[in-house]
C-alpha positions in Angstrom: -32.5 -168.8 -172.3 -35.0 -165.8 -171.9 -34.2 -162.3 -172.9 -33.5 -160.6 -169.6 -36.3 -157.9 -168.6 -34.1 -155.0 -167.7 -30.6 -155.1 -169.8 -27.5 -155.5 -167.4 -24.2 -154.2 -168.3 -21.0 -156.1 -168.9 -17.9 -154.2 -169.2 -15.0 -155.6 -171.3 -11.6 -154.5 -170.1 -9.2 -155.3 -172.9 -6.3 -153.4 -175.3 -7.4 -155.7 -178.0 -10.2 -154.1 -180.1 -10.7 -157.5 -182.0 -11.1 -159.5 -178.9 -13.6 -156.6 -177.5 -15.8 -156.8 -180.7 -15.9 -160.5 -180.6 -17.0 -161.0 -176.9 -19.3 -157.6 -177.4 -21.2 -159.9 -180.2 -21.3 -162.6 -178.0 -22.6 -161.1 -174.7 -25.1 -158.9 -176.4 -26.6 -161.7 -178.2 -27.6 -162.9 -174.8 -29.4 -159.7 -174.0 -26.6 -157.8 -172.1 -25.9 -153.8 -172.6 -21.8 -154.1 -173.4 -19.3 -151.5 -172.8 -15.4 -151.8 -173.7 -12.2 -150.1 -172.5 -8.9 -150.4 -173.4 -7.6 -150.4 -169.9 -8.3 -150.3 -166.2 -8.1 -146.3 -165.8 -10.7 -145.6 -168.4 -12.8 -148.5 -166.7 -12.6 -146.9 -163.1 -13.0 -143.1 -164.5 -16.4 -144.4 -166.3 -17.9 -146.0 -163.4 -17.2 -143.4 -160.8 -20.4 -144.2 -158.4 -21.8 -147.3 -159.8 -20.4 -150.4 -161.8 -21.7 -152.7 -164.3 -23.0 -156.1 -163.2 -20.1 -158.1 -164.4 -16.6 -157.4 -165.8 -14.5 -159.4 -168.1 -10.8 -158.3 -167.3 -7.6 -159.2 -169.3 -5.3 -160.8 -166.5 -2.3 -159.0 -168.7 -3.1 -155.5 -169.6 -0.3 -152.5 -169.8 0.0 -150.3 -166.6 -3.2 -151.9 -164.2 -3.5 -155.3 -164.7 -6.7 -157.3 -164.3 -5.6 -158.5 -160.8 -4.8 -154.6 -159.7 -8.1 -153.4 -161.1 -10.1 -156.3 -159.2 -8.1 -155.4 -156.0 -9.2 -151.7 -156.2 -12.7 -153.2 -156.9 -12.9 -155.1 -153.9 -12.6 -152.0 -151.7 -15.9 -150.8 -152.7 -19.2 -151.9 -150.7 -20.3 -153.6 -153.9 -17.8 -155.6 -156.1 -19.4 -157.0 -159.5 -18.2 -160.6 -160.5 -15.2 -160.9 -162.6 -14.3 -163.2 -165.4 -10.4 -163.1 -166.0 -9.2 -163.7 -169.5 
């Protein structure tokens, strides 16, 4: 796979920091920028107005589940692809 010409961003939402670090390493190796978040609320606050190219969401997050986050994103004009783990 050739490197991306302009780096696209992937956001990882998982309370497990070790999982975030491993996913970050894998995704960065493919040429993407990566942001990590412990919960859905911090993701939604960080991306007011613009969203990453793709999301990796933990299905079983405390307070706001991955499905809850996805439901909120679907109300926006553009909802990025989601990988649920």
